[in-house]
C-alpha positions, 0 to 999 in steps of 0.5 A: 644131602639126603638122610637115611631113616633112623635104624630101629636098633642102636648102631655101634661101630665095629670094635677095634681088634685087640692086639695079642698079649705080649710086648705090643699090648697097649698099656693099661690106662685108668678109666677117667670119669673126667680129667683126673690126675695124670700118670705120665712118666717123663722118662719112659726109658727108665720106667721100663713101662710098656708105654715107652715103646712107640706104637706101630703105625696102623695099616690103611684101612683099605689094605687091612683084611675085612672082618665085616659080615657077608653082604655088607659093602664097604664104602670107601670115600677119599676125602672132600670132593672138589665141588664141596671145597668150592661150595663150602671151603675148608673145615675150620678149627671152630667147626672141629671144636664144636663137632668134638664138643657136641659129639662127645656130649652125645656119647657121654649121654648114651646116644648111639653113634648113628643118631648122634652123627645124624643129628650132627650131619643136619646141624653142619649141613650147610658147612664143609663138615656136613658131607664129611659127617655123612660119610662117617655115618655111612662107613660106620653103618658098613662096619668101620670103626670110628677111626677108620671112618674118620681116616678117609677124610685125613685132610679134615681130621689130621694125623693127631686127631686120628691117633687120639681116636685110635687110642681112645677106641682101644681104651674105651674113652672116646667121649673124654678124648673128644672133650680134650680135642674140643679144648685143643681146637678152641685154643688153636682157633684163639691162637689163629685169630690172635696171629691174624690180628698181629699180622693184619694191622701192621700190613695195612698200616705199612701199605698205607704208609708206603702209598703216602710215600709214593704219592709224595715222591711222584707228585710233590717232589717234582714241584720242589725239584723245579725250584731247586733246579732254578737255585742250582744255576745261581749257587751250590746246593747242599747235599740234602738238596742235591740228593733230593734233586737226583732222586726226583730226576730218577722218578721223573725219568721212569723210576716211579715203577719201582714203588709198585714193584717193591710193594707187590713184588717183594712180598710175593717173592718172600712168600714163594721163598717161604714155601720152599723148605730151605727158604722157610728154615732161613726166614724162620731164623730171621723172624725169630731174631726180630725184636718184637715180631720174633718174640710174638712168633716164639710165644705162639709156637710155645703155646702150640707146643704146650697145648698139643703135647698136653692134649696128646699125653692126656689122651694116652698117646705114647710119648714118641708119637706125641712129640712127632705130632707136636712137631708137625703142629709147631710152625717155626722150623728151629723150634720144630727141629728142637722138638724132634731132636729132644724126642730121640733123647726122651725115648732113650730115657732123658727128661723132657726138660733136659732134652729141650734145654740145649736147643735154647729155643724156649724161654727159661720158664718153659724148662722150669714148668717142665721140671716141676711137672716131671717131679710131680708126675703131672706133665700134661697139667703143667703144660696146659697151665703153661699154654694158658699163660703164653696165650695170655701173653700173646693177647697182651702183645697183640693189643700193644703191638698197635700202640708200638707200630703207630709211633714208629710209623709217625717217626718214619713219615715225620723223618721223610717230611723233615728231610724234604723240608730241609732239602727245600729250605736249606738253599734259601737259608744259604742264599739269605745268609750269604746276602746278609753277610755281603 
């Protein structure tokens, strides 16, 4: 991508319009040099502050009246092009974390937007984020605000990102908000890696175990079945031997195709069902009730909930929008519904911990931490500590899951081999017993 020459004068994005004085004016927020103490009130309905009112959704930038100088052409780009997605793929959480951290450092040091984005465009030139930064720079030069320039790539930045940037521009805290976003995406990347580690190892081991069982059934059982059929002409076979002989006959008659159908068809079918909202809701309830994997998924979603809500509240996003955006980040449908149901009660003046407790979708320590944060007025800080604790628990569970799965698979394979041995040996033992008795 070509780069425009540096402008002689620093170029800043157009400042967002301040709303008229009245009830719709955003609440005053203390300027933060770093990450100071939070002034968040958990029950906005009782506090009577203006921040308790949800912010109205802004109109798309294409529909808003233009306030750009005459002769300046507005450049509208609608997201990544198809060839960019093919060449570079998707923008990862790690790339967004690095972009936010370095962009915030540039702005904190006093570098203007044009030079900061030019440097970042060169740095991410060979990634999916490079063309996106180039479009941001072009739109800011045309007079757009930072939030308007980012909103044209909603697939990359997302609703939560744009909401935080919009609030940051209105309050003058873009560098601090970018630092918060970098921490959020770093935590999100760690969770994604841990979730993949938790899923990949069991899938590989179960697939190998299924392959071993299929090989034993297809190639080894017919050899034993021929021996059992000879014995069956002379004596009555035990139940295990008869079951093994019938199963071997089914496989020899063409039932072998059942194994690849089950190994491939069942995961594909479950994936298609999970894509539908109704199927996802049912499967999510089943997953959360599984002994070990369900606990892991619950801890992952709890960490997402705590980290996302803390980031949004600390950035100054109102409570209603924060809980809506947090619900979109949560993966499990029952937990998402619990957050959405609690949001309505919180907007009516109820404490967050009391609103979440009836759902019983979180562990008791989550409610205790929220109650402590509500009493001290430091809910974002309490949620960040809770997210750190649950991320550590997820890490230990992922490490221990391999140690738990291996003995279970050994017991399953050992039980199968023991059944085959007993089915083959019991007729011979029965014959020898009858001969010795005769």
